[in-house]
C-alpha positions in Angstrom: 2.5 -113.0 -225.3 0.7 -111.9 -222.1 1.1 -108.2 -223.0 -0.3 -108.9 -226.5 -3.2 -110.9 -224.9 -3.9 -108.0 -222.6 -4.0 -105.5 -225.5 -6.3 -107.8 -227.4 -8.5 -108.2 -224.4 -8.7 -104.4 -224.0 -9.4 -104.0 -227.7 -12.3 -106.5 -227.4 -13.7 -104.6 -224.4 -13.6 -101.4 -226.4 -15.3 -103.0 -229.4 -18.1 -104.4 -227.1 -18.6 -100.9 -225.8 -19.0 -99.5 -229.3 -21.4 -102.3 -230.2 -23.5 -101.6 -227.1 -23.6 -97.9 -228.1 -24.7 -98.6 -231.7 -27.3 -101.1 -230.5 -28.7 -98.5 -228.1 -28.7 -95.9 -231.0 -30.8 -98.3 -233.1 -33.2 -99.1 -230.3 -33.5 -95.7 -228.6 -33.5 -92.5 -230.6 -32.8 -89.9 -227.8 -33.8 -86.9 -229.8 -37.1 -88.5 -231.0 -37.9 -89.6 -227.5 -37.4 -86.1 -226.2 -39.6 -84.6 -228.9 -42.2 -87.2 -228.2 -42.4 -86.2 -224.6 -42.6 -82.5 -225.5 -45.2 -83.2 -228.1 -47.3 -85.2 -225.7 -47.0 -82.4 -223.0 -48.0 -79.7 -225.6 -51.0 -81.8 -226.7 -52.1 -82.2 -223.1 -51.7 -78.5 -222.4 -53.7 -77.7 -225.5 -56.6 -80.0 -224.6 -56.6 -78.4 -221.1 -56.9 -74.9 -222.6 -59.5 -76.1 -225.1 -61.6 -77.4 -222.2 -61.2 -74.2 -220.1 -62.0 -72.1 -223.2 -65.3 -74.0 -223.8 -66.2 -73.6 -220.1 -65.4 -69.9 -220.3 -67.5 -69.5 -223.5 -70.5 -71.1 -221.7 -70.1 -68.8 -218.8 -69.8 -65.7 -221.0 -72.8 -66.7 -223.0 -74.8 -67.2 -219.8 -73.9 -63.8 -218.5 -74.7 -62.2 -221.9 -78.1 -63.9 -221.9 -78.9 -62.6 -218.4 -77.6 -59.1 -219.4 -79.8 -59.0 -222.5 -82.8 -60.1 -220.5 -82.2 -57.4 -217.9 -81.7 -54.7 -220.5 -84.9 -55.6 -222.2 -86.7 -55.5 -218.9 -85.1 -52.2 -218.0 -86.1 -50.7 -221.4 -89.6 -52.1 -221.3 -90.9 -49.3 -219.1 -92.7 -51.8 -216.8 -90.5 -51.0 -213.8 -91.8 -47.7 -212.4 -90.6 -48.0 -208.8 -87.4 -45.8 -208.5 -85.8 -48.2 -206.0 -86.5 -51.2 -208.2 -85.3 -49.2 -211.3 -82.1 -48.3 -209.6 -81.5 -51.8 -208.4 -82.1 -53.1 -212.0 -79.6 -50.5 -213.4 -77.0 -51.6 -210.8 -77.5 -55.2 -211.8 -77.1 -54.4 -215.5 -73.9 -52.5 -214.8 -72.6 -55.4 -212.7 -73.4 -57.9 -215.5 -71.7 -55.7 -218.1 -68.5 -55.5 -215.9 -68.6 -59.3 -215.4 -69.0 -59.9 -219.1 -66.0 -57.7 -219.8 -63.9 -59.6 -217.3 -65.0 -62.9 -218.7 -64.3 -61.7 -222.3 -60.8 -60.6 -221.3 -60.1 -64.0 -219.8 -61.5 -65.7 -222.9 -59.1 -63.7 -225.1 -56.2 -64.8 -223.0 -57.2 -68.4 -223.3 -57.6 -68.0 -227.0 -54.1 -66.6 -227.2 -52.8 -69.5 -225.2 -54.7 -71.9 -227.5 -53.1 -70.3 -230.5 -49.6 -70.5 -229.1 -50.1 -74.1 -228.1 -51.4 -75.1 -231.5 -48.3 -73.5 -233.0 -46.1 -75.5 -230.6 -47.9 -78.8 -231.4 -47.5 -78.1 -235.1 -43.8 -77.3 -234.7 -43.1 -80.3 -232.5 -45.0 -82.5 -235.0 -42.8 -81.4 -237.8 -39.6 -81.8 -235.7 -40.7 -85.2 -234.5 -41.4 -86.4 -238.0 -38.0 -85.0 -239.1 -36.2 -86.8 -236.2 -37.9 -90.1 -237.0 -37.1 -89.7 -240.7 -33.4 -88.9 -239.8 -33.3 -92.0 -237.5 -34.7 -94.2 -240.2 -32.2 -92.8 -242.7 -29.3 -93.4 -240.3 -30.4 -96.9 -239.4 -28.8 -98.8 -242.4 -25.5 -97.1 -241.8 -25.6 -97.9 -238.1 -26.4 -101.6 -238.8 -23.6 -101.7 -241.3 -21.2 -100.3 -238.7 -22.6 -102.8 -236.2 -21.9 -105.7 -238.5 -18.3 -104.5 -239.0 -17.7 -104.2 -235.3 -19.3 -107.6 -234.6 -17.0 -109.2 -237.3 -14.0 -107.3 -235.8 -14.8 -108.5 -232.3 -15.0 -112.1 -233.5 -11.5 -111.7 -235.1 -10.0 -110.1 -232.0 -11.5 -112.6 -229.6 -10.2 -115.5 -231.8 -6.7 -114.0 -231.9 -6.9 -113.4 -228.2 -7.7 -117.0 -227.5 -4.9 -118.2 -229.8 -2.4 -115.9 -228.0 -3.6 -117.1 -224.6 -3.0 -120.7 -225.7 0.6 -119.9 -226.2 1.0 -118.4 -222.7 2.8 -120.8 -220.3 0.6 -122.2 -217.5 2.5 -120.4 -214.7 2.1 -117.1 -216.5 -1.6 -117.8 -217.0 -2.0 -118.5 -213.3 -0.2 -115.3 -212.3 -2.2 -113.3 -214.9 -5.5 -114.6 -213.4 -4.4 -113.8 -209.9 -3.4 -110.2 -210.7 -6.4 -109.7 -213.0 -8.7 -110.5 -210.1 -7.8 -107.2 -208.5 -6.3 -105.2 -211.4 -7.9 -104.7 -214.9 -4.5 -104.5 -216.6 -2.3 -107.2 -215.0 0.7 -106.7 -217.4 3.0 -103.7 -217.4 5.9 -102.8 -219.7 9.3 -102.0 -218.3 10.9 -99.0 -220.0 14.1 -97.5 -218.8 14.1 -99.9 -215.9 10.7 -98.5 -214.7 7.3 -100.1 -214.4 5.1 -98.1 -216.7 2.1 -98.7 -214.6 3.3 -97.4 -211.3 6.7 -95.8 -212.3 8.6 -97.6 -209.6 12.2 -98.6 -210.5 12.9 -102.2 -211.1 16.0 -103.6 -209.5 19.0 -104.8 -211.5 18.3 -108.4 -210.8 14.7 -107.9 -211.7 15.7 -106.3 -215.0 17.9 -109.3 -215.8 15.0 -111.6 -215.1 12.7 -109.6 -217.3 15.2 -109.6 -220.1 15.3 -113.4 -219.8 11.5 -113.4 -220.1 11.3 -114.9 -216.7 8.0 -114.4 -214.8 8.4 -111.4 -212.5 5.9 -109.2 -210.8 6.4 -105.6 -209.8 7.3 -105.2 -206.1 5.0 -102.2 -205.9 1.9 -102.8 -207.9 2.1 -106.5 -208.4 1.7 -106.4 -212.2 3.5 -108.9 -214.4 6.5 -107.1 -215.9 7.6 -107.6 -219.5 9.9 -105.8 -222.0 8.0 -104.8 -225.1 
């Protein structure tokens, strides 16, 4: 009876673990949560690039405006001093070079923006699919959870019925051993304790065959013949 009770207890523990796993699956969709994090990061990165691109566009437009103004002034013919004319030409060349650098940087940001928009779109699709998949799987998970809950109730009821048939001295010994070992009962096969594989004495084997209460001299488990 004690061995059967132990097996039922172990079965109940296994079922509880399954129930906890299915409950976690219903509450927490790991894949969807991962995609949500990636989606949020991609959106943040895209907003950052959008902001930097707008700032860069303002800077480029400001330099272009100054460049056009200097070019008009240079072509107007009003500047006749050679030194001032050369200085103006140098400034125009410098502005053109600066505009070119700014435009290259702007193109890179636009490329990043395009890539991030593609990432956000892809992650949006994947996240939607993951949520749909989780929603589709939920009824099956709940049905499985209901079956496990029902099975657990049956196993626990049988375990309690079995325990009620265990003699009081066996119950006390079982509790003492259980306090330090998760599986307090061990089978004896071929005169060996199947938990620690230590040989049981002849007198011990006789006691076990008589269904007398006997504990292993090595591991302390209650010995039974299956």
